[in-house]
C-alpha positions as CSV (number, residue, x, y, z in Angstrom):
1,M,57.3,148.1,-102.0
2,S,56.4,151.8,-101.3
3,E,55.9,153.3,-97.7
4,E,52.2,153.9,-98.6
5,N,51.5,150.3,-99.7
6,V,53.0,148.9,-96.2
7,N,50.8,151.6,-94.3
8,D,47.7,150.2,-96.4
9,I,48.4,147.0,-95.4
10,E,48.9,147.9,-91.6
11,E,45.4,149.9,-91.9
12,R,43.7,146.9,-93.3
13,D,45.0,144.8,-90.5
14,E,43.7,147.1,-88.1
15,G,40.4,147.2,-90.0
16,E,37.4,145.0,-89.9
17,I,39.0,141.6,-89.9
18,A,41.1,142.5,-86.9
19,R,38.1,144.1,-85.1
20,V,36.1,140.8,-85.5
21,R,38.9,138.8,-84.2
22,R,39.3,140.9,-81.2
23,E,35.8,140.7,-80.4
24,K,36.2,136.9,-80.6
25,L,38.9,137.1,-78.2
26,R,37.1,139.1,-75.8
27,T,34.1,136.7,-76.0
28,L,36.2,133.9,-75.3
29,C,37.8,135.7,-72.3
30,D,34.5,136.7,-70.9
31,G,33.6,133.0,-71.1
32,G,36.5,132.0,-69.1
33,K,38.3,130.5,-72.1
34,N,41.4,132.5,-72.3
35,P,43.2,131.1,-75.6
36,F,46.7,132.3,-74.4
37,A,46.2,130.5,-70.8
38,E,47.7,127.1,-71.8
39,V,51.4,126.7,-71.0
40,R,52.0,123.5,-73.0
41,F,50.6,120.8,-75.0
42,D,51.7,117.3,-75.1
43,V,52.5,116.6,-79.0
44,T,53.0,112.9,-79.7
45,H,53.7,113.2,-83.5
46,E,54.4,115.8,-86.1
47,S,53.0,115.7,-89.5
48,A,55.9,114.3,-91.4
49,Q,55.9,111.4,-89.0
50,I,52.3,110.5,-89.4
51,L,52.1,110.8,-93.2
52,S,55.5,108.6,-93.6
53,D,54.5,106.1,-90.9
54,F,50.8,105.7,-91.7
55,D,50.7,102.1,-91.9
56,S,51.9,101.7,-88.5
57,L,49.9,104.5,-87.2
58,A,46.7,104.0,-88.8
59,G,43.8,103.8,-86.2
60,K,46.2,104.8,-83.5
61,S,45.6,107.9,-81.2
62,V,47.9,110.8,-81.6
63,A,48.1,114.3,-80.6
64,V,49.1,117.0,-83.0
65,A,49.5,120.8,-82.9
66,G,50.0,123.7,-85.3
67,R,48.9,126.7,-87.1
68,I,45.3,126.4,-88.7
69,I,46.1,127.2,-92.4
70,T,42.8,126.3,-94.1
71,R,39.1,125.7,-92.9
72,R,36.5,124.1,-94.7
73,V,33.1,123.9,-92.8
74,M,30.4,121.6,-94.1
75,G,27.5,121.9,-91.6
76,K,28.2,119.4,-89.1
77,A,31.6,118.4,-90.2
78,S,34.7,120.2,-91.1
79,F,38.1,119.6,-92.6
80,A,41.2,121.9,-91.9
81,H,44.8,121.7,-92.4
82,I,47.5,122.7,-89.8
83,L,51.0,123.8,-90.2
84,D,53.5,122.4,-87.7
85,G,57.3,122.4,-87.7
86,A,57.6,119.3,-90.0
87,G,54.8,120.3,-92.7
88,Q,51.1,120.1,-93.0
89,I,48.3,117.6,-92.2
90,Q,44.5,117.4,-92.4
91,V,42.4,117.2,-89.5
92,Y,38.5,116.2,-89.6
93,L,36.2,117.4,-87.0
94,K,32.5,116.2,-86.5
95,I,29.9,117.3,-84.2
96,D,29.1,113.9,-83.3
97,A,32.8,113.0,-82.1
98,L,33.2,116.6,-80.2
99,G,29.9,117.3,-79.1
100,E,27.9,120.5,-79.6
101,E,29.7,122.8,-77.3
102,A,33.0,122.0,-78.5
103,Y,32.1,121.9,-82.2
104,A,30.7,125.5,-81.5
105,E,34.0,126.4,-80.2
106,W,35.7,125.1,-83.4
107,L,33.4,127.1,-85.6
108,R,34.6,130.1,-83.8
109,T,38.3,129.5,-84.8
110,D,39.9,131.4,-87.6
111,A,42.8,130.6,-90.0
112,G,46.0,131.6,-88.3
113,D,44.8,130.3,-84.9
114,I,47.2,127.8,-83.3
115,A,45.5,124.7,-81.6
116,G,46.2,121.1,-80.4
117,F,44.2,118.1,-81.7
118,C,43.9,114.8,-80.1
119,G,42.5,112.0,-82.5
120,E,42.9,108.8,-84.7
121,V,44.9,108.6,-87.9
122,F,42.8,107.5,-91.0
123,R,42.8,107.9,-94.5
124,T,39.8,109.9,-96.2
125,H,37.8,108.5,-99.1
126,K,39.8,110.8,-101.2
127,G,43.1,109.2,-100.0
128,E,44.3,112.0,-97.8
129,I,46.0,110.9,-94.6
130,S,44.2,113.0,-91.8
131,V,43.5,112.8,-88.0
132,A,39.8,112.2,-86.8
133,V,39.5,114.7,-84.1
134,K,38.1,113.6,-80.7
135,S,39.1,116.7,-78.7
136,F,41.0,120.0,-79.5
137,I,42.1,123.1,-77.5
138,L,42.8,126.6,-78.6
139,L,46.4,127.5,-77.8
140,A,46.6,131.1,-79.3
141,K,44.4,133.4,-81.0
142,S,45.5,135.0,-84.0
143,L,44.5,138.6,-84.3
144,L,45.8,139.4,-87.7
145,P,44.9,137.5,-90.9
146,L,47.2,135.4,-92.9
147,P,47.9,136.3,-96.5
148,E,45.3,135.1,-99.1
149,K,45.7,131.3,-99.2
150,F,46.4,131.0,-103.0
151,H,48.7,133.9,-103.5
152,G,50.6,133.9,-100.3
153,L,52.9,136.9,-99.3
154,K,54.5,137.8,-102.6
155,D,55.7,141.5,-101.9
156,N,59.4,141.1,-101.0
157,D,59.5,144.1,-99.0
158,L,56.9,143.3,-96.7
159,R,58.1,139.6,-96.8
160,Y,61.5,140.9,-95.3
161,R,59.9,143.1,-92.8
162,R,57.5,140.5,-91.5
163,R,59.6,137.3,-91.8
164,Y,57.5,135.5,-89.4
165,V,54.5,135.7,-91.7
166,D,56.7,134.9,-94.9
167,L,57.8,131.6,-93.4
168,I,54.1,130.7,-92.6
169,A,52.9,131.9,-96.1
170,N,55.9,130.4,-98.3
171,P,57.1,127.0,-97.5
172,E,60.1,127.3,-99.7
173,V,61.6,130.1,-97.6
174,K,61.7,128.2,-94.5
175,A,63.4,125.2,-96.4
176,A,66.0,127.8,-97.6
177,F,66.7,128.5,-94.0
178,I,66.9,124.8,-93.0
179,T,69.5,124.4,-95.7
180,R,71.4,127.2,-94.1
181,G,71.6,125.7,-90.8
182,K,72.6,122.4,-92.6
183,V,75.3,124.4,-94.4
184,I,76.8,125.7,-91.3
185,S,76.8,122.6,-89.4
186,S,78.5,120.9,-92.5
187,I,81.2,123.7,-92.4
188,R,81.8,123.0,-88.6
189,R,81.9,119.1,-89.1
190,F,84.5,119.5,-92.0
191,L,86.8,121.8,-90.0
192,D,86.5,119.9,-86.7
193,S,87.4,116.7,-88.5
194,R,90.6,118.2,-89.7
195,G,91.8,119.4,-86.4
196,Y,90.8,123.0,-86.4
197,V,89.5,124.6,-83.3
198,E,86.7,126.9,-83.1
199,V,87.3,130.1,-81.4
200,E,85.5,133.3,-80.5
201,T,87.2,136.7,-80.8
202,P,85.9,140.4,-79.8
203,V,83.0,141.7,-81.6
204,L,83.8,145.1,-80.1
205,G,87.2,146.6,-80.6
206,I,89.3,149.9,-80.2
207,V,90.6,149.2,-83.9
208,A,88.6,148.3,-87.0
209,G,91.0,146.2,-88.7
210,G,91.3,143.0,-90.8
211,A,89.7,144.3,-93.8
212,A,89.1,147.3,-96.1
213,A,85.7,148.6,-95.0
214,R,84.0,151.3,-93.1
215,P,83.1,150.1,-89.6
216,F,80.1,151.1,-87.3
217,V,81.0,153.2,-84.3
218,T,79.7,152.9,-80.8
219,H,80.5,154.0,-77.6
220,H,81.3,152.6,-74.0
221,N,80.2,154.7,-71.3
222,T,82.2,153.5,-68.5
223,L,85.5,153.8,-70.4
224,N,84.3,156.8,-72.1
225,L,85.8,155.4,-75.3
226,D,84.6,155.1,-78.9
227,M,84.6,151.6,-80.3
228,F,84.1,149.6,-83.5
229,M,82.0,146.7,-84.5
230,R,84.2,144.4,-86.0
231,I,84.5,144.2,-89.9
232,A,86.6,141.0,-89.6
233,P,88.2,138.9,-86.9
234,E,91.5,138.3,-88.8
235,L,94.0,140.3,-86.6
236,Y,92.7,138.5,-83.4
237,L,92.8,134.9,-85.3
238,K,96.4,135.5,-86.1
239,R,97.4,136.5,-82.7
240,L,96.2,133.0,-81.7
241,I,98.4,131.4,-84.3
242,V,101.4,133.5,-82.8
243,G,100.3,132.0,-79.3
244,G,100.6,128.6,-80.5
245,F,97.2,127.5,-82.1
246,T,98.1,125.9,-85.5
247,K,94.6,125.6,-86.8
248,V,91.6,127.9,-85.8
249,Y,88.3,129.2,-87.3
250,E,85.5,131.5,-86.4
251,L,82.0,131.6,-87.7
252,G,80.3,134.6,-86.8
253,R,78.8,138.0,-87.5
254,M,80.6,140.9,-89.1
255,F,79.4,144.5,-89.4
256,R,80.3,146.9,-92.2
257,N,78.8,150.3,-92.7
258,E,78.5,150.4,-96.3
259,G,75.9,150.2,-99.0
260,M,73.1,147.5,-99.3
261,D,72.3,145.5,-102.4
262,T,71.5,141.9,-103.5
263,R,75.1,141.0,-102.4
264,H,75.6,143.2,-99.3
265,N,73.8,143.6,-95.9
266,P,75.3,145.7,-93.0
267,E,75.7,142.6,-90.9
268,F,76.6,139.2,-92.3
269,T,78.1,136.0,-91.5
270,M,81.9,135.2,-92.3
271,L,83.9,132.0,-91.8
272,E,87.6,132.8,-91.4
273,L,90.2,130.3,-90.7
274,Y,93.9,130.0,-90.4
275,E,96.4,127.1,-90.4
276,A,100.1,127.5,-89.5
277,Y,102.7,126.2,-91.8
278,S,100.7,126.4,-94.8
279,D,100.1,128.9,-97.8
280,Y,97.5,130.2,-100.3
281,N,97.9,127.0,-102.4
282,D,96.8,124.9,-99.4
283,M,93.9,127.1,-99.0
284,M,92.8,126.5,-102.5
285,T,92.8,123.0,-102.0
286,L,91.0,123.3,-98.6
287,V,88.2,125.5,-100.5
288,E,87.6,122.7,-103.0
289,N,87.4,120.2,-100.4
290,L,85.1,122.2,-98.3
291,F,82.6,122.7,-101.0
292,A,82.7,119.1,-102.1
293,A,81.9,118.2,-98.4
294,V,79.1,120.7,-98.2
295,L,77.5,119.4,-101.2
296,T,77.7,115.8,-100.1
297,D,76.2,116.7,-96.8
298,L,73.2,118.4,-98.7
299,G,72.8,115.3,-101.0
300,M,73.6,117.4,-103.9
301,D,76.2,116.4,-106.7
302,G,78.9,118.7,-108.1
303,R,76.7,120.7,-110.6
304,V,74.6,123.7,-109.1
305,T,72.1,125.8,-111.2
306,Y,72.1,129.5,-109.9
307,Q,69.8,131.9,-111.4
308,G,69.7,129.9,-114.7
309,R,73.6,129.4,-114.8
310,E,74.8,125.7,-114.2
311,V,78.1,125.6,-112.6
312,N,80.3,122.5,-112.0
313,L,81.9,122.7,-108.5
314,T,83.8,119.5,-108.9
315,A,87.7,120.0,-108.1
316,P,89.9,120.9,-109.7
317,W,88.9,124.5,-110.3
318,E,90.6,127.0,-112.8
319,R,93.2,129.4,-111.5
320,L,94.0,132.6,-113.1
321,T,96.4,135.3,-112.1
322,M,94.8,138.7,-111.9
323,R,96.9,139.9,-114.8
324,A,96.1,136.9,-116.9
325,A,92.5,137.5,-116.3
326,V,92.7,141.2,-117.2
327,K,94.3,140.3,-120.2
328,K,92.0,137.5,-121.2
329,Y,88.7,139.4,-120.7
330,T,89.9,143.1,-121.6
331,G,93.0,142.5,-123.9
332,L,95.1,144.8,-121.7
333,D,98.5,143.3,-120.9
334,Y,99.7,144.9,-117.4
335,D,103.4,144.0,-118.2
336,S,103.3,145.9,-121.6
337,F,102.6,149.4,-120.0
338,K,105.8,151.2,-119.3
339,S,104.2,153.9,-117.1
340,A,101.2,154.2,-114.7
341,K,100.1,157.1,-116.9
342,D,99.8,155.0,-120.1
343,F,98.1,152.3,-118.2
344,A,95.6,154.6,-116.8
345,A,94.9,155.9,-120.2
346,A,94.3,152.6,-121.5
347,A,91.8,151.7,-118.6
348,K,89.7,154.8,-119.2
349,K,89.4,154.1,-122.9
350,I,87.7,150.8,-122.1
351,G,85.5,152.5,-119.6
352,A,87.1,151.8,-116.3
353,E,86.6,154.5,-113.7
354,L,89.7,155.2,-111.6
355,S,89.3,156.4,-107.9
356,E,92.4,158.3,-107.7
357,K,94.0,161.0,-109.8
358,S,97.3,159.3,-109.9
359,P,96.9,155.7,-109.1
360,S,99.5,153.1,-108.8
361,P,99.8,150.5,-111.6
362,G,98.5,147.9,-109.0
363,K,95.5,150.0,-108.2
364,I,94.6,150.5,-111.8
365,L,94.8,146.7,-112.4
366,Y,92.6,146.1,-109.3
367,E,90.0,148.4,-110.4
368,I,89.9,147.3,-114.2
369,F,89.3,143.8,-112.8
370,D,86.7,144.9,-110.3
371,Q,84.8,146.8,-112.9
372,K,85.4,144.9,-116.2
373,V,86.2,141.3,-115.4
374,E,84.5,139.9,-112.4
375,E,81.2,139.8,-114.2
376,H,82.6,137.2,-116.7
377,L,83.7,134.9,-114.0
378,T,81.1,132.2,-114.0
379,G,83.6,130.0,-112.5
380,P,84.5,128.4,-110.4
381,V,87.7,130.1,-110.7
382,F,90.7,131.2,-108.2
383,I,91.8,134.7,-109.1
384,T,95.5,134.7,-107.6
385,D,98.4,137.3,-107.2
386,Y,96.7,140.5,-106.1
387,P,98.6,143.9,-106.3
388,A,100.3,144.5,-102.9
389,V,98.7,147.9,-102.6
390,V,95.1,146.7,-102.2
391,S,96.5,143.7,-99.9
392,P,98.1,145.1,-96.8
393,L,97.9,141.9,-94.8
394,A,99.2,139.5,-97.5
395,K,102.8,138.4,-98.1
396,R,104.6,139.8,-100.9
397,I,105.5,137.2,-103.8
398,N,109.2,136.3,-103.9
399,G,111.0,138.1,-106.9
400,D,107.8,140.3,-107.5
401,P,107.2,142.3,-104.5
402,D,104.3,144.6,-106.2
403,F,102.2,141.5,-105.8
404,C,100.9,139.2,-103.1
405,Y,100.3,135.6,-102.5
406,R,96.4,136.2,-102.3
407,F,93.4,134.8,-104.1
408,E,89.9,135.4,-104.2
409,F,87.6,132.7,-105.8
410,F,84.5,133.6,-108.0
411,I,81.4,131.7,-108.9
412,C,78.7,133.2,-111.0
413,G,80.3,136.6,-111.4
414,R,80.4,136.9,-107.7
415,E,83.2,136.9,-105.3
416,H,82.6,134.1,-102.6
417,G,86.0,134.1,-100.6
418,N,89.2,135.7,-99.8
419,A,92.7,134.1,-98.9
420,Y,96.3,134.9,-98.3
421,S,99.7,133.5,-97.5
422,E,99.6,135.7,-94.5
423,L,102.1,138.5,-94.1
424,N,104.3,137.6,-90.9
425,D,107.1,140.2,-91.4
426,P,106.4,142.8,-88.7
427,V,108.6,145.4,-90.4
428,D,106.8,145.0,-93.7
429,Q,103.6,144.9,-91.8
430,R,104.4,148.3,-90.3
431,V,105.3,149.8,-93.5
432,R,102.0,148.5,-95.0
433,F,100.0,150.0,-92.1
434,A,101.9,153.3,-92.8
435,E,100.6,153.3,-96.5
436,Q,97.2,152.5,-95.4
437,A,97.4,155.5,-92.9
438,R,98.4,157.8,-95.7
439,L,95.4,156.5,-98.0
440,R,93.1,157.4,-95.1
441,E,94.5,160.8,-94.6
442,K,93.6,161.4,-98.4
443,G,90.1,160.2,-97.6
444,D,89.9,156.8,-98.5
445,E,87.5,155.7,-95.5
446,N,88.0,152.0,-96.3
447,A,91.7,152.1,-95.8
448,E,92.9,149.7,-92.8
449,D,93.4,151.1,-89.3
450,T,97.0,150.7,-87.9
451,D,96.8,147.9,-85.1
452,D,100.1,148.4,-83.2
453,D,99.4,145.7,-80.9
454,F,98.9,143.4,-83.9
455,V,102.4,144.3,-85.1
456,T,103.8,143.5,-81.6
457,A,102.3,140.2,-81.7
458,L,104.2,139.5,-85.0
459,E,107.4,140.8,-83.3
460,Y,107.1,137.6,-81.2
461,G,107.1,135.6,-84.4
462,M,104.3,134.1,-86.4
463,P,105.0,131.1,-88.6
464,P,104.1,131.0,-92.3
465,T,100.3,130.8,-92.3
466,G,97.6,130.3,-94.8
467,G,94.5,132.2,-94.1
468,L,90.8,132.0,-95.7
469,G,87.8,133.9,-95.3
470,I,84.2,132.8,-97.0
471,G,81.1,134.6,-97.1
472,V,78.5,132.4,-95.7
473,D,75.5,134.2,-96.7
474,R,76.6,134.0,-100.6
475,L,77.4,130.6,-100.1
476,V,73.9,129.9,-99.1
477,M,72.4,131.9,-101.9
478,L,74.3,129.7,-104.5
479,L,73.0,126.5,-102.8
480,T,69.6,127.7,-102.5
481,D,69.4,129.5,-105.7
482,S,68.4,132.7,-103.9
483,P,68.9,136.0,-106.0
484,S,69.2,138.2,-102.9
485,I,71.3,138.2,-99.8
486,R,68.0,139.2,-98.0
487,D,66.5,135.9,-99.0
488,V,69.1,134.1,-96.8
489,I,69.2,136.3,-93.6
490,L,66.3,135.8,-91.4
491,F,65.9,139.3,-90.3
492,P,67.9,141.6,-93.0
493,T,68.5,145.4,-92.2
494,M,65.6,147.4,-93.6
495,K,65.0,151.2,-93.7
496,P,62.2,151.7,-91.0
497,V,58.8,152.8,-92.5
498,K,56.9,155.7,-91.1
499,K,53.6,155.2,-90.2
500,S,51.1,157.7,-91.6
501,D,50.2,160.7,-89.3
502,G,46.5,160.1,-90.5
């Protein structure tokens, strides 16, 4: 949506409709009936309970409260629908039951107002379960109009900016975020039941490590020190493995100062976990079991449809090395090239854009995979054995040191998680950090920072460990069939809209 359109809506809100509502508010207050004065209302039942338990509640008194969504006035009687936390229910108001003064107050309400209603449960002649109101009270006056009844709030830009209106106007949006909460609860139950301990690690640090990403920089005034918002909790969680924890996880917000699109938001939710005495094969099994548990908790079978693609998430999932995947989808056989120069020429021939003038064979392989293979991975599939040059925290493969025990898993052409057999050799780790430092000197802003204290921790000894990170937002996108990450983050990052100078 353009800035001009947003401004048009704001001007409309401040126009005639808003002026009339503010006048109603002044009239109420002048008459000693401030609609914001009430501090609570005793709700006895929500809409869903009344609808499901009608047989036992028919003829009984209830107290319901919610936002007035529709009003239909027919002289001395009115019907309205109210929206509460569980859904909608109809209320029926008559002048005979309320009295002339109270009914006149009702007529001055607007769609969007929040009110409490007391009355008896009944079924109308048309069969709709309703509440026959004997008294009502206005609990909050809506000064801005809701979106038009039959069209709702459809403009995506405005939906994300005013999520509070989006949730009112589009019930399916609220359902998606309820699902998100269930997914997070399910993940916690799964890991807790397997002996993992949930921990919390710093969000602010003096080193931006644990992932290849550009950090947000802030400043600590007391220490006069620049600090970074975390891009990953990995290095702290592995310190805990050194300290004697055997299974730890963290579910929390990460912050990466990078581009925004349908798959990326500057702040997002990540699950990271580490298990001592395990490897990346164990992590693959854990991923399959975790997905199965979440699907079961949501009442879903193993098949998920995402944007028209049906994917079977039932284990076992396909497993392909990165070299095999590149050969399968591009025809390029990594092991057949005798030099990086020949491999680079072949990569350019199929349209791959290389980020360095003289890249290593491993970097070429990774960039071919990233640009030419990922989109074909409907999955679910584990892509294993990544080049060491792009995996500075993963253990090298025994007998094949240019590659690492690392996998990412892909569903519908999108990466959903990343895992390693963790590097626990402090000497090799220091060498890897030095390689990353050289890349940073050459201008690679995403190269890892060197964390000397983490290397010190490894020098005390860390057992063989499997580690895993899963993007929670992308998982929720998959399970709610949401096309954009902004659809599953309640308040996504948005560029501010400038108000019109006029």
